[in-house]
C-alpha positions in Angstrom: 123.8 178.4 72.6 121.8 177.2 75.5 118.5 177.9 73.8 119.7 176.0 70.7 120.6 172.9 72.8 117.4 172.9 74.8 114.5 173.5 72.3 111.0 174.2 73.6 108.5 171.4 73.4 106.7 173.1 70.6 109.8 172.8 68.4 110.5 169.2 69.3 109.4 166.4 67.1 107.8 168.7 64.6 111.0 170.5 63.9 113.2 167.3 63.8 112.5 166.5 60.2 113.3 170.0 58.8 116.3 170.2 61.1 117.6 166.8 59.9 117.1 167.9 56.4 119.2 171.0 57.0 121.9 169.4 59.0 121.5 165.9 57.9 123.1 162.7 59.1 126.6 163.7 58.2 126.3 166.6 60.7 125.3 164.1 63.4 128.1 161.8 62.6 130.6 164.7 62.5 129.6 165.9 65.9 129.7 162.4 67.4 133.0 161.5 65.8 134.8 164.6 67.0 133.8 163.9 70.6 134.8 160.3 70.4 138.1 161.3 68.8 138.8 163.7 71.8 137.8 161.1 74.3 140.2 158.5 72.8 143.0 161.0 72.2 143.1 162.2 75.8 143.6 158.7 77.1 147.1 158.5 75.5 148.2 162.0 74.4 149.5 162.7 77.9 151.8 159.7 78.2 154.7 161.0 76.1 154.5 164.4 77.9 154.8 162.8 81.4 158.5 163.5 81.9 158.1 167.2 80.9 155.1 167.5 83.1 157.0 166.0 86.0 160.0 168.4 85.5 157.6 171.4 85.3 155.3 170.6 88.2 157.3 168.1 90.3 156.1 164.8 91.6 157.5 161.3 91.4 156.3 158.1 89.8 153.0 158.2 91.6 152.2 161.7 90.4 152.9 160.6 86.8 150.6 157.6 87.3 147.8 159.7 88.6 148.0 162.0 85.6 147.1 159.0 83.4 144.8 157.1 85.8 142.9 160.2 87.0 141.3 160.2 83.5 140.8 156.5 82.8 139.7 155.6 86.3 136.7 158.0 86.4 135.9 157.3 82.8 135.6 153.6 83.5 133.8 154.0 86.8 131.0 156.4 85.5 130.4 155.0 82.1 127.6 152.6 82.9 125.6 155.2 84.8 126.3 157.8 82.1 124.3 155.7 79.7 121.2 155.9 81.8 121.8 159.6 82.3 122.0 160.1 78.5 118.6 158.3 78.1 117.0 160.4 80.9 118.0 163.8 79.7 118.3 163.1 76.0 121.5 162.2 74.1 122.0 165.6 72.6 121.7 167.4 75.9 124.0 164.9 77.6 126.5 165.1 74.8 126.5 168.9 74.8 126.9 169.1 78.6 129.7 166.6 78.5 131.5 168.6 75.7 131.3 171.8 77.6 132.6 170.2 80.8 135.4 168.4 78.8 136.5 171.7 77.3 136.5 173.5 80.6 138.5 170.7 82.2 141.0 170.7 79.3 141.5 174.4 79.8 142.0 173.8 83.6 144.6 171.1 82.8 146.5 173.5 80.5 146.5 176.3 83.1 147.2 174.0 86.1 149.7 175.8 88.5 150.6 172.6 90.3 150.3 168.8 90.1 147.3 168.5 92.4 145.2 170.9 90.3 146.2 169.0 87.1 145.1 165.6 88.6 141.8 167.0 89.7 141.2 168.5 86.3 142.0 165.1 84.7 139.4 163.5 87.0 136.8 166.0 85.7 137.9 165.3 82.1 137.3 161.6 82.8 133.8 162.3 84.1 132.9 164.4 81.1 134.3 161.6 78.8 132.1 159.1 80.5 129.0 161.2 79.8 130.0 161.8 76.2 130.8 158.2 75.2 127.4 156.6 75.3 125.7 159.8 74.2 127.8 160.0 71.1 126.9 156.5 70.0 123.2 157.3 70.8 123.4 160.3 68.5 124.7 158.1 65.7 121.8 155.7 66.1 119.4 158.7 66.1 120.9 160.2 63.0 120.9 156.9 61.0 117.6 155.1 61.4 118.4 152.9 58.4 120.2 149.8 59.7 122.7 149.5 56.8 123.6 153.2 56.8 123.8 153.0 60.6 126.3 150.1 60.4 128.5 152.1 58.1 128.2 155.2 60.3 129.2 153.2 63.4 132.2 151.9 61.4 133.3 155.4 60.6 132.7 156.4 64.2 134.9 153.5 65.4 137.7 154.5 63.0 137.7 158.0 64.6 138.6 156.4 67.9 141.3 154.2 66.3 142.9 157.2 64.6 142.9 159.0 67.9 144.6 156.1 69.7 147.2 155.9 66.8 148.0 159.6 66.8 147.8 160.3 70.5 151.5 159.6 71.4 152.8 161.2 68.2 150.7 164.4 68.6 151.5 164.5 72.3 155.2 164.4 71.5 155.0 167.0 68.7 153.0 169.5 70.8 155.2 169.0 73.9 158.4 169.5 71.9 157.2 172.5 69.8 154.9 174.4 72.1 155.1 172.9 75.6 153.1 170.2 77.4 150.2 172.5 78.2 149.2 172.5 74.5 148.3 168.8 74.7 145.2 170.0 76.6 144.6 173.3 74.8 144.3 171.5 71.5 141.0 170.1 72.7 139.4 173.5 72.7 139.0 174.2 69.0 137.8 170.6 68.3 135.3 170.9 71.2 134.0 174.2 69.9 133.6 172.7 66.4 131.7 169.7 67.8 129.4 172.1 69.8 128.7 174.1 66.6 127.7 171.0 64.7 125.6 169.9 67.7 123.4 173.0 67.3 122.2 171.6 64.0 121.4 168.2 65.4 117.7 167.4 66.1 116.5 167.1 69.7 116.9 163.7 71.2 114.0 161.8 72.9 114.1 161.4 76.6 113.6 157.9 77.7 112.7 156.5 81.1 115.9 155.3 82.9 116.7 154.9 86.5 120.1 155.7 88.0 121.7 153.1 90.3 123.2 155.5 92.8 124.2 152.8 95.3 125.9 150.8 92.6 127.7 153.9 91.2 129.0 155.0 94.6 130.3 151.5 95.5 131.9 151.1 92.0 133.8 154.4 92.3 134.9 153.5 95.8 136.1 150.1 94.8 138.1 151.2 91.7 139.4 154.4 93.3 140.6 152.7 96.5 142.2 149.8 94.5 144.1 152.2 92.2 145.2 154.4 95.1 146.4 151.4 97.1 148.5 150.0 94.1 149.9 153.4 93.1 150.8 154.6 96.6 151.9 151.1 97.7 154.3 150.8 94.8 155.7 154.3 95.5 156.2 154.0 99.3 155.6 150.4 100.3 152.5 148.3 100.7 152.9 148.1 104.5 151.9 151.7 105.2 148.6 152.0 107.1 146.9 154.2 104.6 147.7 151.8 101.8 146.5 148.8 103.7 143.2 150.6 104.6 142.8 151.6 101.0 143.1 148.1 99.7 140.7 146.9 102.4 138.2 149.6 101.4 138.5 148.3 97.8 137.6 144.8 98.8 134.6 145.9 101.0 133.3 148.3 98.3 133.6 145.6 95.6 131.6 143.1 97.8 129.0 145.9 98.4 128.8 146.6 94.7 128.2 143.0 93.8 125.5 142.8 96.5 123.7 145.9 95.3 123.8 144.6 91.7 122.4 141.2 92.7 119.6 142.6 94.9 118.8 146.0 93.3 115.7 146.5 91.2 117.5 148.5 88.6 121.2 147.5 88.6 123.7 149.4 86.5 125.5 146.0 85.8 122.9 143.2 85.4 124.7 140.2 86.7 122.6 137.7 84.7 124.7 138.9 81.7 127.6 136.9 83.1 125.7 133.7 82.8 126.9 133.8 79.3 130.5 132.4 79.0 131.0 134.6 75.9 130.2 137.8 77.9 132.4 136.8 80.8 135.4 135.8 78.7 135.0 138.9 76.4 135.2 141.2 79.4 138.4 139.6 80.7 139.9 139.7 77.2 139.0 143.3 76.8 140.5 144.1 80.2 143.8 142.4 79.3 144.1 143.9 75.9 143.9 147.5 77.2 146.1 146.6 80.2 148.9 145.4 77.8 148.5 148.3 75.4 148.0 151.2 77.8 150.6 149.8 80.2 153.1 149.3 77.4 152.7 152.9 76.1 153.1 154.2 79.6 156.2 152.2 80.3 158.0 152.8 77.0 157.2 156.5 77.0 159.2 156.7 80.2 161.9 154.3 78.9 162.5 156.2 75.7 162.9 159.6 77.5 164.2 158.8 80.9 166.5 155.9 80.1 167.4 156.6 76.5 167.4 160.4 76.5 165.0 160.8 73.6 163.0 164.1 73.3 159.2 164.0 73.6 158.9 164.4 69.8 161.3 161.5 69.1 159.6 159.3 71.7 156.2 160.0 70.1 157.6 159.1 66.6 158.7 155.8 68.0 155.1 154.8 68.4 154.2 155.3 64.7 155.1 151.8 63.6 153.0 150.4 66.5 149.9 152.4 65.7 150.1 153.1 61.9 148.2 150.0 60.8 145.5 149.8 63.5 142.6 151.0 61.2 143.7 148.6 58.4 144.0 145.6 60.7 140.6 146.5 62.3 139.0 146.0 58.9 140.9 142.8 58.3 139.7 141.5 61.6 136.1 142.1 60.6 136.7 140.2 57.3 138.4 137.3 59.0 135.6 137.1 61.6 133.1 136.9 58.8 135.0 134.1 57.1 136.2 132.0 60.0 134.1 133.2 62.9 135.2 135.8 65.5 137.1 133.3 67.7 139.9 132.8 65.2 141.0 136.5 64.9 140.6 136.9 68.7 142.9 134.0 69.5 145.4 135.0 66.7 145.5 138.6 67.9 146.1 137.7 71.5 148.9 135.3 70.6 150.5 138.0 68.4 150.3 140.4 71.3 151.8 137.9 73.7 154.7 137.2 71.3 155.3 141.0 71.0 155.4 141.4 74.8 157.8 138.5 75.2 160.2 140.0 72.6 160.2 143.3 74.5 161.9 141.4 77.3 165.1 141.5 75.2 165.2 145.4 75.2 168.2 146.6 77.1 170.0 149.8 77.9 171.7 149.9 74.5 169.0 148.5 72.2 168.7 150.7 69.1 165.5 152.8 69.5 164.2 151.9 66.1 164.5 148.2 67.1 162.5 149.0 70.2 159.9 150.7 67.9 159.7 147.6 65.7 159.4 145.2 68.7 156.3 147.2 69.9 154.5 146.6 66.6 153.0 143.2 67.4 151.4 144.6 70.6 149.5 147.2 68.6 148.6 144.8 65.8 147.4 142.1 68.2 144.9 144.4 69.8 143.7 145.8 66.5 143.1 142.2 65.3 141.2 141.2 68.4 138.9 144.1 69.3 136.5 144.2 66.3 136.0 140.4 66.5 135.6 140.6 70.3 133.0 143.3 70.0 131.1 141.4 67.3 131.1 138.1 69.3 129.9 139.9 72.5 127.0 141.6 70.7 126.0 138.4 69.0 125.9 136.6 72.3 123.3 138.8 74.1 119.7 139.6 73.3 119.1 142.8 71.3 117.7 144.7 74.2 120.9 144.1 76.2 123.3 145.1 73.4 123.8 148.6 74.7 124.4 147.4 78.3 126.8 144.7 77.1 128.8 147.2 75.0 129.0 149.6 78.0 130.2 146.7 80.2 132.9 145.8 77.7 134.2 149.4 77.4 134.1 149.8 81.1 136.2 146.7 81.5 138.7 147.9 78.9 139.1 151.3 80.5 139.5 149.7 83.9 142.3 147.4 82.4 144.2 150.5 81.2 143.9 152.2 84.6 144.9 149.2 86.7 147.8 148.4 84.3 149.3 151.9 84.7 149.0 151.5 88.5 150.6 148.1 88.5 153.3 148.8 86.0 154.2 152.0 87.7 154.4 150.2 91.1 156.8 147.6 89.5 159.0 150.4 88.1 159.0 152.2 91.5 159.8 149.1 93.5 162.4 147.4 91.3 166.2 148.0 91.7 166.4 149.3 88.1 164.0 150.7 85.6 164.8 147.9 83.1 164.0 145.2 85.8 160.7 146.8 86.5 159.9 147.2 82.8 160.6 143.5 82.2 158.5 142.3 85.1 155.6 144.4 83.6 156.0 142.9 80.1 156.2 139.4 81.5 153.1 139.9 83.6 151.2 141.3 80.6 152.3 138.5 78.4 151.3 135.8 80.9 147.8 137.5 81.3 147.3 137.7 77.5 148.4 134.2 76.9 145.9 133.0 79.6 143.0 134.9 78.0 144.0 133.5 74.6 143.7 130.0 76.0 140.3 130.9 77.6 139.1 132.2 74.3 139.6 128.8 72.8 136.9 127.4 75.0 134.3 129.7 73.4 132.0 128.6 70.5 133.7 129.1 67.1 131.0 131.6 66.0 130.3 133.0 69.5 126.7 131.8 69.6 124.7 132.6 72.7 125.6 129.8 75.2 123.3 130.9 78.0 120.3 133.1 78.5 121.7 136.6 79.2 
């Protein structure tokens, strides 16, 4: 397989046309979509299995948080540099290498003998996902040179991620209940092998000049990792412990160092001039809060349904079906609303719907019927589904064409960071509160306040998201 993925120079561009004719664009889309599906699936499939994993391998609340955040944290921290790596070595090579690493890490997760090995394997999974994400989209662009066909292909690619997010909790619950929690990782192996088989029929990708910002990457990982560690361990054992205090101080110092490097570096991974645009800055904050409320909500209510209400993993997974079932449909409706009224309207409406949903979840108690809980979670999912497509469209319209890839990577990094920080913060609230319900309500209230604030900020943007500053 190695020789297929790394063709000789003599077989490069000259062979691309016949290879494309054999495999065709559908093969490129299939390979890219499968990888994106796996990336999105593994962000949420683990949440419903957390109690079973905890009982099997031990570990308290902090251990459960690291099983989720180990993946999303590294995914977010490495994504910007991964785009440059994909350009340097070629999208197909980067995607193939990421797939192999993702599959090996998935196998290690499923075979993990203890919690520490599982967390490390999740970190490796996140690194592989960071490499695969930009490379998969680059493959779609490569396979569909026609703009109209490319737009349709990207829409299909996006739906693959939406379906993964929708099915993650349900599939996780079904596999945990029927075969055991280890199978939520083993299920990645056949899909990964299929994606690799399709990839052997994809033409070679060009290698583009791109420089890696190593100083920026190191400081970004240090800042996000130290902050997440401080919040998780502080919530579990107290924020006054010396190691927690040092960790939070390291996060502040590393964040300052990161911004300094980005401002002065010749090839920054995060061009700060992008944030001269109010649209870009607000879009990043909105994306952060959307994922914070969604990922945090799924994390908290997965634990609530099983630990507080005694539901099985399968039943807990089924409770998320109403929340996620209409995501793809609402995504399409958001695009149509944005085309008719401008992207600001569905963005504001979606955030307000999500805020209302989070506030109604404050009424959930120890004896609330579980199907009532499932119904109350629906607005949180619909709010995000209504907001994200319009948010993405507004962001891309607000930046020059040559910055579209960077802007998209920044948005996805911010969203993944939101999910990671939310799990850390919500878990800390659960660990420090007198009762689980008290911690859960504080988490929902915090998320609702943040989402309401970003909705108000969105109202300050131009109706059609026109470029308001040179980015």
